[in-house]
Every structure is written in C-alpha cells, then in structure tokens.
All heavy atoms as a GROMACS GRO file, in nm:
protein
  575
    1MET      N    1   0.102   1.016  -1.559
    1MET     CA    2   0.194   0.941  -1.642
    1MET      C    3   0.321   1.024  -1.655
    1MET      O    4   0.316   1.144  -1.676
    1MET     CB    5   0.128   0.918  -1.778
    1MET     CG    6   0.204   0.825  -1.866
    1MET     SD    7   0.112   0.785  -2.016
    1MET     CE    8   0.028   0.640  -1.964
    2SER      N    9   0.433   0.962  -1.641
    2SER     CA   10   0.559   1.034  -1.645
    2SER      C   11   0.603   1.061  -1.789
    2SER      O   12   0.554   1.002  -1.884
    2SER     CB   13   0.667   0.953  -1.574
    2SER     OG   14   0.698   0.838  -1.650
    3ALA      N   15   0.698   1.153  -1.800
    3ALA     CA   16   0.752   1.184  -1.933
    3ALA      C   17   0.816   1.061  -1.995
    3ALA      O   18   0.806   1.038  -2.115
    3ALA     CB   19   0.853   1.298  -1.922
    4GLU      N   20   0.882   0.979  -1.912
    4GLU     CA   21   0.946   0.857  -1.963
    4GLU      C   22   0.841   0.762  -2.019
    4GLU      O   23   0.862   0.699  -2.122
    4GLU     CB   24   1.027   0.786  -1.855
    4GLU     CG   25   1.149   0.862  -1.810
    4GLU     CD   26   1.119   0.967  -1.703
    4GLU    OE1   27   1.008   0.968  -1.650
    4GLU    OE2   28   1.206   1.049  -1.677
    5SER      N   29   0.727   0.750  -1.949
    5SER     CA   30   0.621   0.662  -1.997
    5SER      C   31   0.568   0.710  -2.130
    5SER      O   32   0.544   0.632  -2.221
    5SER     CB   33   0.506   0.657  -1.896
    5SER     OG   34   0.550   0.600  -1.776
    6LEU      N   35   0.550   0.842  -2.142
    6LEU     CA   36   0.501   0.896  -2.269
    6LEU      C   37   0.602   0.873  -2.380
    6LEU      O   38   0.567   0.837  -2.491
    6LEU     CB   39   0.473   1.046  -2.256
    6LEU     CG   40   0.345   1.083  -2.186
    6LEU    CD1   41   0.337   1.234  -2.169
    6LEU    CD2   42   0.224   1.032  -2.262
    7GLU      N   43   0.729   0.894  -2.347
    7GLU     CA   44   0.834   0.876  -2.447
    7GLU      C   45   0.837   0.732  -2.497
    7GLU      O   46   0.857   0.707  -2.615
    7GLU     CB   47   0.969   0.914  -2.388
    7GLU     CG   48   1.081   0.917  -2.490
    7GLU     CD   49   1.210   0.968  -2.430
    7GLU    OE1   50   1.206   1.063  -2.351
    7GLU    OE2   51   1.314   0.909  -2.460
    8ASN      N   52   0.815   0.637  -2.407
    8ASN     CA   53   0.813   0.497  -2.446
    8ASN      C   54   0.694   0.466  -2.536
    8ASN      O   55   0.700   0.376  -2.617
    8ASN     CB   56   0.809   0.406  -2.323
    8ASN     CG   57   0.939   0.409  -2.246
    8ASN    OD1   58   1.043   0.444  -2.301
    8ASN    ND2   59   0.933   0.376  -2.120
    9LYS      N   60   0.586   0.541  -2.521
    9LYS     CA   61   0.466   0.517  -2.599
    9LYS      C   62   0.475   0.579  -2.738
    9LYS      O   63   0.409   0.535  -2.830
    9LYS     CB   64   0.342   0.575  -2.529
    9LYS     CG   65   0.320   0.523  -2.390
    9LYS     CD   66   0.260   0.387  -2.391
    9LYS     CE   67   0.230   0.343  -2.249
    9LYS     NZ   68   0.234   0.205  -2.230
   10ILE      N   69   0.552   0.684  -2.752
   10ILE     CA   70   0.562   0.754  -2.879
   10ILE      C   71   0.688   0.711  -2.951
   10ILE      O   72   0.796   0.716  -2.896
   10ILE     CB   73   0.564   0.907  -2.858
   10ILE    CG1   74   0.436   0.952  -2.788
   10ILE    CG2   75   0.580   0.979  -2.992
   10ILE    CD1   76   0.435   1.099  -2.754
   11GLU      N   77   0.672   0.669  -3.075
   11GLU     CA   78   0.788   0.630  -3.154
   11GLU      C   79   0.856   0.755  -3.208
   11GLU      O   80   0.814   0.867  -3.183
   11GLU     CB   81   0.742   0.540  -3.268
   11GLU     CG   82   0.676   0.412  -3.218
   11GLU     CD   83   0.613   0.332  -3.330
   11GLU    OE1   84   0.640   0.361  -3.448
   11GLU    OE2   85   0.535   0.243  -3.299
   12ASN      N   86   0.963   0.737  -3.283
   12ASN     CA   87   1.035   0.851  -3.340
   12ASN      C   88   0.944   0.942  -3.421
   12ASN      O   89   0.958   1.063  -3.419
   12ASN     CB   90   1.152   0.804  -3.426
   12ASN     CG   91   1.262   0.743  -3.342
   12ASN    OD1   92   1.273   0.772  -3.224
   12ASN    ND2   93   1.342   0.659  -3.404
   13GLU      N   94   0.855   0.884  -3.498
   13GLU     CA   95   0.760   0.961  -3.577
   13GLU      C   96   0.620   0.931  -3.524
   13GLU      O   97   0.555   0.837  -3.567
   13GLU     CB   98   0.770   0.924  -3.726
   13GLU     CG   99   0.899   0.965  -3.792
   13GLU     CD  100   0.916   1.117  -3.796
   13GLU    OE1  101   0.817   1.189  -3.814
   13GLU    OE2  102   1.031   1.162  -3.780
   14PRO      N  103   0.571   1.010  -3.427
   14PRO     CA  104   0.440   0.981  -3.367
   14PRO      C  105   0.328   0.997  -3.469
   14PRO      O  106   0.330   1.086  -3.552
   14PRO     CB  107   0.428   1.084  -3.256
   14PRO     CG  108   0.520   1.194  -3.294
   14PRO     CD  109   0.630   1.130  -3.373
   15THR      N  110   0.232   0.906  -3.462
   15THR     CA  111   0.116   0.914  -3.550
   15THR      C  112   0.002   0.979  -3.473
   15THR      O  113   0.001   0.981  -3.349
   15THR     CB  114   0.072   0.774  -3.596
   15THR    OG1  115   0.029   0.700  -3.481
   15THR    CG2  116   0.185   0.702  -3.667
   16LEU      N  117  -0.093   1.031  -3.545
   16LEU     CA  118  -0.210   1.092  -3.482
   16LEU      C  119  -0.282   0.989  -3.395
   16LEU      O  120  -0.326   1.021  -3.285
   16LEU     CB  121  -0.303   1.149  -3.588
   16LEU     CG  122  -0.429   1.217  -3.537
   16LEU    CD1  123  -0.393   1.334  -3.444
   16LEU    CD2  124  -0.513   1.265  -3.653
   17ASP      N  125  -0.288   0.866  -3.442
   17ASP     CA  126  -0.354   0.760  -3.367
   17ASP      C  127  -0.285   0.736  -3.232
   17ASP      O  128  -0.351   0.725  -3.129
   17ASP     CB  129  -0.355   0.631  -3.449
   17ASP     CG  130  -0.437   0.522  -3.383
   17ASP    OD1  131  -0.552   0.550  -3.343
   17ASP    OD2  132  -0.385   0.409  -3.372
   18ASN      N  133  -0.151   0.731  -3.232
   18ASN     CA  134  -0.076   0.713  -3.106
   18ASN      C  135  -0.100   0.829  -3.012
   18ASN      O  136  -0.120   0.809  -2.891
   18ASN     CB  137   0.074   0.703  -3.133
   18ASN     CG  138   0.116   0.572  -3.194
   18ASN    OD1  139   0.042   0.476  -3.191
   18ASN    ND2  140   0.234   0.569  -3.252
   19LEU      N  141  -0.097   0.950  -3.064
   19LEU     CA  142  -0.118   1.068  -2.980
   19LEU      C  143  -0.258   1.071  -2.921
   19LEU      O  144  -0.276   1.103  -2.803
   19LEU     CB  145  -0.091   1.196  -3.060
   19LEU     CG  146   0.052   1.215  -3.107
   19LEU    CD1  147   0.062   1.340  -3.193
   19LEU    CD2  148   0.148   1.223  -2.990
   20GLN      N  149  -0.357   1.034  -2.999
   20GLN     CA  150  -0.494   1.030  -2.950
   20GLN      C  151  -0.510   0.924  -2.841
   20GLN      O  152  -0.577   0.947  -2.740
   20GLN     CB  153  -0.592   1.004  -3.064
   20GLN     CG  154  -0.609   1.123  -3.154
   20GLN     CD  155  -0.696   1.093  -3.274
   20GLN    OE1  156  -0.703   0.979  -3.322
   20GLN    NE2  157  -0.762   1.195  -3.325
   21ARG      N  158  -0.448   0.809  -2.859
   21ARG     CA  159  -0.454   0.704  -2.757
   21ARG      C  160  -0.392   0.750  -2.626
   21ARG      O  161  -0.445   0.727  -2.518
   21ARG     CB  162  -0.384   0.578  -2.807
   21ARG     CG  163  -0.478   0.468  -2.842
   21ARG     CD  164  -0.412   0.332  -2.859
   21ARG     NE  165  -0.274   0.330  -2.903
   21ARG     CZ  166  -0.235   0.323  -3.030
   21ARG    NH1  167  -0.323   0.319  -3.127
   21ARG    NH2  168  -0.107   0.319  -3.059
   22ILE      N  169  -0.278   0.817  -2.634
   22ILE     CA  170  -0.210   0.867  -2.515
   22ILE      C  171  -0.296   0.972  -2.445
   22ILE      O  172  -0.314   0.969  -2.323
   22ILE     CB  173  -0.071   0.924  -2.550
   22ILE    CG1  174   0.021   0.810  -2.593
   22ILE    CG2  175  -0.012   1.001  -2.433
   22ILE    CD1  176   0.149   0.857  -2.659
   23ALA      N  177  -0.353   1.064  -2.522
   23ALA     CA  178  -0.439   1.168  -2.463
   23ALA      C  179  -0.560   1.104  -2.395
   23ALA      O  180  -0.599   1.146  -2.285
   23ALA     CB  181  -0.483   1.266  -2.571
   24GLN      N  182  -0.619   1.003  -2.455
   24GLN     CA  183  -0.734   0.935  -2.395
   24GLN      C  184  -0.695   0.865  -2.266
   24GLN      O  185  -0.770   0.867  -2.168
   24GLN     CB  186  -0.796   0.837  -2.494
   24GLN     CG  187  -0.869   0.906  -2.606
   24GLN     CD  188  -0.911   0.812  -2.717
   24GLN    OE1  189  -0.864   0.698  -2.726
   24GLN    NE2  190  -0.999   0.860  -2.804
   25ARG      N  191  -0.578   0.802  -2.262
   25ARG     CA  192  -0.531   0.736  -2.139
   25ARG      C  193  -0.508   0.836  -2.027
   25ARG      O  194  -0.543   0.812  -1.912
   25ARG     CB  195  -0.402   0.658  -2.165
   25ARG     CG  196  -0.423   0.531  -2.242
   25ARG     CD  197  -0.292   0.459  -2.258
   25ARG     NE  198  -0.305   0.350  -2.353
   25ARG     CZ  199  -0.203   0.293  -2.413
   25ARG    NH1  200  -0.081   0.333  -2.391
   25ARG    NH2  201  -0.223   0.195  -2.498
   26LEU      N  202  -0.448   0.950  -2.061
   26LEU     CA  203  -0.424   1.054  -1.961
   26LEU      C  204  -0.557   1.108  -1.908
   26LEU      O  205  -0.572   1.128  -1.786
   26LEU     CB  206  -0.342   1.168  -2.020
   26LEU     CG  207  -0.195   1.139  -2.045
   26LEU    CD1  208  -0.133   1.252  -2.126
   26LEU    CD2  209  -0.121   1.121  -1.913
   27ALA      N  210  -0.653   1.132  -1.995
   27ALA     CA  211  -0.783   1.182  -1.954
   27ALA      C  212  -0.855   1.081  -1.864
   27ALA      O  213  -0.914   1.118  -1.762
   27ALA     CB  214  -0.869   1.216  -2.075
   28LYS      N  215  -0.847   0.954  -1.901
   28LYS     CA  216  -0.911   0.849  -1.821
   28LYS      C  217  -0.849   0.843  -1.682
   28LYS      O  218  -0.920   0.834  -1.581
   28LYS     CB  219  -0.898   0.714  -1.891
   28LYS     CG  220  -0.967   0.602  -1.817
   28LYS     CD  221  -0.954   0.470  -1.890
   28LYS     CE  222  -1.025   0.364  -1.809
   28LYS     NZ  223  -0.977   0.231  -1.837
   29ARG      N  224  -0.716   0.851  -1.674
   29ARG     CA  225  -0.647   0.848  -1.544
   29ARG      C  226  -0.688   0.968  -1.459
   29ARG      O  227  -0.714   0.955  -1.340
   29ARG     CB  228  -0.496   0.845  -1.566
   29ARG     CG  229  -0.411   0.859  -1.442
   29ARG     CD  230  -0.417   0.739  -1.348
   29ARG     NE  231  -0.363   0.620  -1.404
   29ARG     CZ  232  -0.235   0.585  -1.404
   29ARG    NH1  233  -0.145   0.663  -1.350
   29ARG    NH2  234  -0.198   0.471  -1.457
   30ALA      N  235  -0.694   1.086  -1.521
   30ALA     CA  236  -0.734   1.206  -1.448
   30ALA      C  237  -0.877   1.194  -1.396
   30ALA      O  238  -0.906   1.231  -1.281
   30ALA     CB  239  -0.721   1.329  -1.537
   31LEU      N  240  -0.966   1.141  -1.476
   31LEU     CA  241  -1.104   1.122  -1.434
   31LEU      C  242  -1.114   1.022  -1.320
   31LEU      O  243  -1.186   1.044  -1.221
   31LEU     CB  244  -1.189   1.076  -1.552
   31LEU     CG  245  -1.338   1.071  -1.531
   31LEU    CD1  246  -1.393   1.209  -1.495
   31LEU    CD2  247  -1.408   1.017  -1.655
   32GLU      N  248  -1.040   0.912  -1.329
   32GLU     CA  249  -1.039   0.812  -1.221
   32GLU      C  250  -0.986   0.874  -1.092
   32GLU      O  251  -1.043   0.852  -0.984
   32GLU     CB  252  -0.953   0.692  -1.261
   32GLU     CG  253  -1.015   0.607  -1.369
   32GLU     CD  254  -0.919   0.504  -1.427
   32GLU    OE1  255  -0.797   0.508  -1.396
   32GLU    OE2  256  -0.965   0.420  -1.506
   33ASN      N  257  -0.877   0.950  -1.101
   33ASN     CA  258  -0.822   1.015  -0.982
   33ASN      C  259  -0.920   1.115  -0.924
   33ASN      O  260  -0.928   1.130  -0.801
   33ASN     CB  261  -0.690   1.085  -1.014
   33ASN     CG  262  -0.576   0.988  -1.036
   33ASN    OD1  263  -0.583   0.873  -0.995
   33ASN    ND2  264  -0.472   1.035  -1.102
   34GLY      N  265  -0.996   1.182  -1.008
   34GLY     CA  266  -1.094   1.278  -0.961
   34GLY      C  267  -1.204   1.216  -0.878
   34GLY      O  268  -1.260   1.280  -0.790
   35HIS      N  269  -1.234   1.090  -0.904
   35HIS     CA  270  -1.340   1.020  -0.830
   35HIS      C  271  -1.286   0.929  -0.720
   35HIS      O  272  -1.364   0.867  -0.649
   35HIS     CB  273  -1.426   0.939  -0.927
   35HIS     CG  274  -1.511   1.025  -1.015
   35HIS    ND1  275  -1.627   1.085  -0.971
   35HIS    CD2  276  -1.495   1.066  -1.144
   35HIS    CE1  277  -1.680   1.157  -1.068
   35HIS    NE2  278  -1.601   1.147  -1.174
   36ASP      N  279  -1.155   0.923  -0.705
   36ASP     CA  280  -1.093   0.836  -0.604
   36ASP      C  281  -1.089   0.909  -0.470
   36ASP      O  282  -1.020   1.010  -0.456
   36ASP     CB  283  -0.951   0.800  -0.648
   36ASP     CG  284  -0.880   0.707  -0.551
   36ASP    OD1  285  -0.933   0.681  -0.440
   36ASP    OD2  286  -0.769   0.662  -0.586
   37PRO      N  287  -1.160   0.859  -0.368
   37PRO     CA  288  -1.164   0.928  -0.239
   37PRO      C  289  -1.031   0.924  -0.163
   37PRO      O  290  -1.012   0.999  -0.067
   37PRO     CB  291  -1.273   0.854  -0.161
   37PRO     CG  292  -1.280   0.719  -0.224
   37PRO     CD  293  -1.242   0.738  -0.368
   38ASN      N  294  -0.938   0.841  -0.206
   38ASN     CA  295  -0.809   0.830  -0.138
   38ASN      C  296  -0.694   0.898  -0.212
   38ASN      O  297  -0.581   0.894  -0.168
   38ASN     CB  298  -0.773   0.682  -0.117
   38ASN     CG  299  -0.875   0.613  -0.030
   38ASN    OD1  300  -0.912   0.662   0.076
   38ASN    ND2  301  -0.926   0.501  -0.076
   39PHE      N  302  -0.724   0.960  -0.326
   39PHE     CA  303  -0.621   1.024  -0.406
   39PHE      C  304  -0.578   1.155  -0.342
   39PHE      O  305  -0.659   1.240  -0.308
   39PHE     CB  306  -0.672   1.048  -0.548
   39PHE     CG  307  -0.572   1.114  -0.639
   39PHE    CD1  308  -0.455   1.050  -0.673
   39PHE    CD2  309  -0.596   1.240  -0.690
   39PHE    CE1  310  -0.363   1.110  -0.758
   39PHE    CE2  311  -0.504   1.301  -0.775
   39PHE     CZ  312  -0.387   1.236  -0.808
   40TYR      N  313  -0.447   1.172  -0.322
   40TYR     CA  314  -0.393   1.297  -0.265
   40TYR      C  315  -0.364   1.390  -0.382
   40TYR      O  316  -0.254   1.393  -0.437
   40TYR     CB  317  -0.269   1.267  -0.181
   40TYR     CG  318  -0.223   1.382  -0.096
   40TYR    CD1  319  -0.310   1.446  -0.009
   40TYR    CD2  320  -0.093   1.427  -0.103
   40TYR    CE1  321  -0.268   1.552   0.070
   40TYR    CE2  322  -0.050   1.533  -0.026
   40TYR     CZ  323  -0.138   1.595   0.061
   40TYR     OH  324  -0.096   1.700   0.138
   41SER      N  325  -0.464   1.465  -0.420
   41SER     CA  326  -0.460   1.546  -0.542
   41SER      C  327  -0.384   1.676  -0.522
   41SER      O  328  -0.359   1.720  -0.410
   41SER     CB  329  -0.604   1.579  -0.583
   41SER     OG  330  -0.664   1.663  -0.487
   42PRO      N  331  -0.350   1.742  -0.632
   42PRO     CA  332  -0.290   1.876  -0.621
   42PRO      C  333  -0.383   1.971  -0.546
   42PRO      O  334  -0.338   2.057  -0.470
   42PRO     CB  335  -0.273   1.920  -0.767
   42PRO     CG  336  -0.259   1.792  -0.842
   42PRO     CD  337  -0.351   1.695  -0.771
   43PHE      N  338  -0.514   1.957  -0.563
   43PHE     CA  339  -0.611   2.037  -0.489
   43PHE      C  340  -0.597   2.014  -0.339
   43PHE      O  341  -0.594   2.108  -0.260
   43PHE     CB  342  -0.753   2.002  -0.535
   43PHE     CG  343  -0.861   2.070  -0.456
   43PHE    CD1  344  -0.890   2.204  -0.477
   43PHE    CD2  345  -0.934   2.000  -0.361
   43PHE    CE1  346  -0.990   2.268  -0.406
   43PHE    CE2  347  -1.033   2.063  -0.289
   43PHE     CZ  348  -1.062   2.196  -0.310
   44ALA      N  349  -0.585   1.886  -0.299
   44ALA     CA  350  -0.569   1.852  -0.157
   44ALA      C  351  -0.437   1.905  -0.102
   44ALA      O  352  -0.432   1.957   0.010
   44ALA     CB  353  -0.578   1.700  -0.138
   45ARG      N  354  -0.330   1.894  -0.180
   45ARG     CA  355  -0.200   1.945  -0.136
   45ARG      C  356  -0.205   2.097  -0.117
   45ARG      O  357  -0.150   2.151  -0.021
   45ARG     CB  358  -0.090   1.906  -0.234
   45ARG     CG  359  -0.052   1.759  -0.226
   45ARG     CD  360   0.075   1.730  -0.304
   45ARG     NE  361   0.060   1.747  -0.447
   45ARG     CZ  362   0.020   1.652  -0.531
   45ARG    NH1  363  -0.008   1.532  -0.486
   45ARG    NH2  364   0.010   1.676  -0.660
   46SER      N  365  -0.271   2.165  -0.209
   46SER     CA  366  -0.282   2.311  -0.201
   46SER      C  367  -0.365   2.352  -0.080
   46SER      O  368  -0.331   2.449  -0.010
   46SER     CB  369  -0.344   2.366  -0.329
   46SER     OG  370  -0.357   2.505  -0.321
   47ALA      N  371  -0.472   2.281  -0.053
   47ALA     CA  372  -0.556   2.311   0.064
   47ALA      C  373  -0.476   2.292   0.192
   47ALA      O  374  -0.487   2.371   0.287
   47ALA     CB  375  -0.680   2.222   0.065
   48LYS      N  376  -0.394   2.189   0.198
   48LYS     CA  377  -0.310   2.163   0.315
   48LYS      C  378  -0.207   2.274   0.331
   48LYS      O  379  -0.188   2.328   0.440
   48LYS     CB  380  -0.241   2.027   0.299
   48LYS     CG  381  -0.136   1.996   0.402
   48LYS     CD  382  -0.197   1.970   0.537
   48LYS     CE  383  -0.088   1.924   0.634
   48LYS     NZ  384  -0.138   1.915   0.768
   49ARG      N  385  -0.140   2.309   0.222
   49ARG     CA  386  -0.033   2.408   0.227
   49ARG      C  387  -0.086   2.548   0.258
   49ARG      O  388  -0.032   2.618   0.343
   49ARG     CB  389   0.042   2.408   0.094
   49ARG     CG  390   0.160   2.502   0.088
   49ARG     CD  391   0.239   2.494  -0.043
   49ARG     NE  392   0.155   2.504  -0.162
   49ARG     CZ  393   0.125   2.404  -0.245
   49ARG    NH1  394   0.175   2.284  -0.224
   49ARG    NH2  395   0.047   2.422  -0.350
   50SER      N  396  -0.191   2.590   0.193
   50SER     CA  397  -0.235   2.728   0.209
   50SER      C  398  -0.336   2.749   0.321
   50SER      O  399  -0.339   2.857   0.380
   50SER     CB  400  -0.293   2.780   0.077
   50SER     OG  401  -0.406   2.703   0.040
   51LEU      N  402  -0.418   2.648   0.351
   51LEU     CA  403  -0.523   2.666   0.452
   51LEU      C  404  -0.507   2.576   0.573
   51LEU      O  405  -0.583   2.590   0.669
   51LEU     CB  406  -0.660   2.641   0.388
   51LEU     CG  407  -0.695   2.728   0.267
   51LEU    CD1  408  -0.825   2.681   0.204
   51LEU    CD2  409  -0.706   2.874   0.309
   52GLY      N  410  -0.414   2.480   0.567
   52GLY     CA  411  -0.396   2.386   0.677
   52GLY      C  412  -0.508   2.284   0.687
   52GLY      O  413  -0.527   2.222   0.791
   53ILE      N  414  -0.583   2.267   0.580
   53ILE     CA  415  -0.696   2.173   0.578
   53ILE      C  416  -0.648   2.037   0.529
   53ILE      O  417  -0.585   2.028   0.424
   53ILE     CB  418  -0.808   2.224   0.486
   53ILE    CG1  419  -0.861   2.359   0.535
   53ILE    CG2  420  -0.922   2.124   0.478
   53ILE    CD1  421  -0.957   2.425   0.438
   54ASN      N  422  -0.678   1.933   0.605
   54ASN     CA  423  -0.644   1.796   0.564
   54ASN      C  424  -0.763   1.734   0.494
   54ASN      O  425  -0.863   1.702   0.558
   54ASN     CB  426  -0.605   1.711   0.686
   54ASN     CG  427  -0.473   1.752   0.744
   54ASN    OD1  428  -0.380   1.781   0.671
   54ASN    ND2  429  -0.465   1.756   0.875
   55ILE      N  430  -0.751   1.720   0.364
   55ILE     CA  431  -0.856   1.652   0.288
   55ILE      C  432  -0.790   1.551   0.196
   55ILE      O  433  -0.672   1.559   0.167
   55ILE     CB  434  -0.941   1.750   0.205
   55ILE    CG1  435  -0.855   1.828   0.106
   55ILE    CG2  436  -1.020   1.843   0.293
   55ILE    CD1  437  -0.935   1.913   0.009
   56CYS      N  438  -0.867   1.456   0.155
   56CYS     CA  439  -0.820   1.357   0.058
   56CYS      C  440  -0.926   1.346  -0.049
   56CYS      O  441  -1.039   1.387  -0.032
   56CYS     CB  442  -0.799   1.221   0.124
   56CYS     SG  443  -0.628   1.169   0.121
   57GLY      N  444  -0.886   1.289  -0.157
   57GLY     CA  445  -0.980   1.268  -0.266
   57GLY      C  446  -0.951   1.361  -0.380
   57GLY      O  447  -0.892   1.467  -0.363
   58GLY      N  448  -0.994   1.316  -0.495
   58GLY     CA  449  -0.977   1.397  -0.614
   58GLY      C  450  -1.080   1.508  -0.621
   58GLY      O  451  -1.163   1.524  -0.532
   59LYS      N  452  -1.072   1.583  -0.726
   59LYS     CA  453  -1.166   1.692  -0.750
   59LYS      C  454  -1.223   1.670  -0.890
   59LYS      O  455  -1.163   1.711  -0.988
   59LYS     CB  456  -1.093   1.826  -0.739
   59LYS     CG  457  -1.183   1.946  -0.741
   59LYS     CD  458  -1.102   2.069  -0.705
   59LYS     CE  459  -1.191   2.190  -0.702
   59LYS     NZ  460  -1.195   2.262  -0.827
   60PRO      N  461  -1.340   1.603  -0.898
   60PRO     CA  462  -1.393   1.566  -1.029
   60PRO      C  463  -1.456   1.684  -1.103
   60PRO      O  464  -1.577   1.697  -1.112
   60PRO     CB  465  -1.496   1.458  -0.996
   60PRO     CG  466  -1.540   1.493  -0.858
   60PRO     CD  467  -1.421   1.554  -0.790
   61ASP      N  468  -1.372   1.770  -1.154
   61ASP     CA  469  -1.418   1.883  -1.234
   61ASP      C  470  -1.392   1.852  -1.382
   61ASP      O  471  -1.401   1.739  -1.424
   61ASP     CB  472  -1.341   2.010  -1.196
   61ASP     CG  473  -1.394   2.073  -1.069
   61ASP    OD1  474  -1.484   2.015  -1.006
   61ASP    OD2  475  -1.344   2.180  -1.030
   62ASP      N  476  -1.356   1.954  -1.452
   62ASP     CA  477  -1.323   1.939  -1.594
   62ASP      C  478  -1.191   1.865  -1.609
   62ASP      O  479  -1.099   1.886  -1.531
   62ASP     CB  480  -1.310   2.075  -1.660
   62ASP     CG  481  -1.438   2.154  -1.656
   62ASP    OD1  482  -1.544   2.092  -1.668
   62ASP    OD2  483  -1.432   2.277  -1.640
   63VAL      N  484  -1.184   1.781  -1.708
   63VAL     CA  485  -1.060   1.713  -1.742
   63VAL      C  486  -1.020   1.758  -1.882
   63VAL      O  487  -1.096   1.744  -1.977
   63VAL     CB  488  -1.076   1.559  -1.739
   63VAL    CG1  489  -0.950   1.491  -1.791
   63VAL    CG2  490  -1.108   1.513  -1.597
   64THR      N  491  -0.902   1.815  -1.892
   64THR     CA  492  -0.851   1.860  -2.021
   64THR      C  493  -0.711   1.805  -2.040
   64THR      O  494  -0.630   1.812  -1.949
   64THR     CB  495  -0.844   2.014  -2.027
   64THR    OG1  496  -0.975   2.066  -2.004
   64THR    CG2  497  -0.794   2.062  -2.162
   65VAL      N  498  -0.686   1.748  -2.156
   65VAL     CA  499  -0.553   1.698  -2.189
   65VAL      C  500  -0.507   1.772  -2.313
   65VAL      O  501  -0.577   1.776  -2.414
   65VAL     CB  502  -0.554   1.546  -2.214
   65VAL    CG1  503  -0.418   1.500  -2.262
   65VAL    CG2  504  -0.596   1.471  -2.089
   66LEU      N  505  -0.391   1.830  -2.304
   66LEU     CA  506  -0.329   1.896  -2.418
   66LEU      C  507  -0.198   1.825  -2.444
   66LEU      O  508  -0.112   1.819  -2.357
   66LEU     CB  509  -0.304   2.044  -2.388
   66LEU     CG  510  -0.232   2.124  -2.495
   66LEU    CD1  511  -0.316   2.129  -2.622
   66LEU    CD2  512  -0.202   2.263  -2.446
   67LEU      N  513  -0.186   1.768  -2.560
   67LEU     CA  514  -0.067   1.693  -2.597
   67LEU      C  515  -0.013   1.751  -2.727
   67LEU      O  516  -0.086   1.764  -2.824
   67LEU     CB  517  -0.101   1.545  -2.614
   67LEU     CG  518   0.012   1.449  -2.640
   67LEU    CD1  519   0.107   1.446  -2.522
   67LEU    CD2  520  -0.044   1.310  -2.664
   68ALA      N  521   0.112   1.792  -2.725
   68ALA     CA  522   0.172   1.852  -2.844
   68ALA      C  523   0.304   1.784  -2.875
   68ALA      O  524   0.374   1.739  -2.784
   68ALA     CB  525   0.195   2.001  -2.820
   69VAL      N  526   0.336   1.780  -3.001
   69VAL     CA  527   0.465   1.731  -3.045
   69VAL      C  528   0.538   1.851  -3.104
   69VAL      O  529   0.488   1.916  -3.194
   69VAL     CB  530   0.452   1.620  -3.151
   69VAL    CG1  531   0.587   1.579  -3.203
   69VAL    CG2  532   0.377   1.501  -3.092
   70VAL      N  533   0.654   1.880  -3.049
   70VAL     CA  534   0.735   1.992  -3.096
   70VAL      C  535   0.859   1.935  -3.163
   70VAL      O  536   0.932   1.858  -3.103
   70VAL     CB  537   0.775   2.085  -2.980
   70VAL    CG1  538   0.860   2.200  -3.029
   70VAL    CG2  539   0.651   2.134  -2.906
   71LYS      N  540   0.879   1.973  -3.286
   71LYS     CA  541   0.994   1.923  -3.362
   71LYS      C  542   1.079   2.040  -3.408
   71LYS      O  543   1.027   2.142  -3.449
   71LYS     CB  544   0.948   1.845  -3.485
   71LYS     CG  545   0.887   1.713  -3.456
   71LYS     CD  546   0.850   1.648  -3.588
   71LYS     CE  547   0.855   1.500  -3.576
   71LYS     NZ  548   0.831   1.435  -3.705
   72SER      N  549   1.206   2.021  -3.404
   72SER     CA  550   1.298   2.120  -3.456
   72SER      C  551   1.311   2.103  -3.607
   72SER      O  552   1.322   1.991  -3.657
   72SER     CB  553   1.435   2.104  -3.391
   72SER     OG  554   1.528   2.190  -3.451
   73THR      N  555   1.310   2.213  -3.678
   73THR     CA  556   1.331   2.207  -3.822
   73THR      C  557   1.473   2.244  -3.858
   73THR      O  558   1.509   2.243  -3.974
   73THR     CB  559   1.234   2.302  -3.896
   73THR    OG1  560   1.251   2.433  -3.846
   73THR    CG2  561   1.090   2.257  -3.875
   74CYS      N  562   1.553   2.277  -3.757
   74CYS     CA  563   1.694   2.311  -3.781
   74CYS      C  564   1.775   2.184  -3.796
   74CYS      O  565   1.751   2.084  -3.730
   74CYS     CB  566   1.749   2.392  -3.665
   74CYS     SG  567   1.664   2.547  -3.642
   75LEU      N  568   1.874   2.189  -3.879
   75LEU     CA  569   1.961   2.072  -3.897
   75LEU      C  570   2.086   2.085  -3.821
   75LEU      O  571   2.158   2.157  -3.792
   75LEU     CB  572   1.990   2.050  -4.045
   75LEU     CG  573   1.868   2.016  -4.128
   75LEU    CD1  574   1.908   2.005  -4.275
   75LEU    CD2  575   1.808   1.885  -4.083
   0.00000   0.00000   0.00000
C-alpha cells in the first residue's frame, strides 16, 4: 500500500480504530503476497540481484506491521 493510500485512509486526527484497520489490511496483503506463487517479492529480487537465481513467489514467513503516527508539538 502506498503512502498516498495510507494518507487517504487516515483523517487529520487518526483514531486507534482507523490505525488498527490499516495495520490489519497491510498484514493481510503481506500474507496474501507471501502465499502467491507469482508475486515478485523483495526476497525474489534479492536472490536475482545477489545470486543470479530466478525465482518467483512470496516468502510466507513472519508478517509484522508497525504503524506509527508522528506529530509535531511545535507551533
């Protein structure tokens, strides 16, 4: 999910509920990609770049989503 997509999902004052929904969507997408045999994953790109190995498919390992809201307190 792109930064623009996330920005569209979060209002000016994000609620915990909105943030949890976004984190769950990101985790679900990552899990789906991990099980997709046609997904050209970062793992596959790295294998191609460093070892010259052509593989496709996700890597269904651990899925972790960290979502933070950083606000400035300066005026």
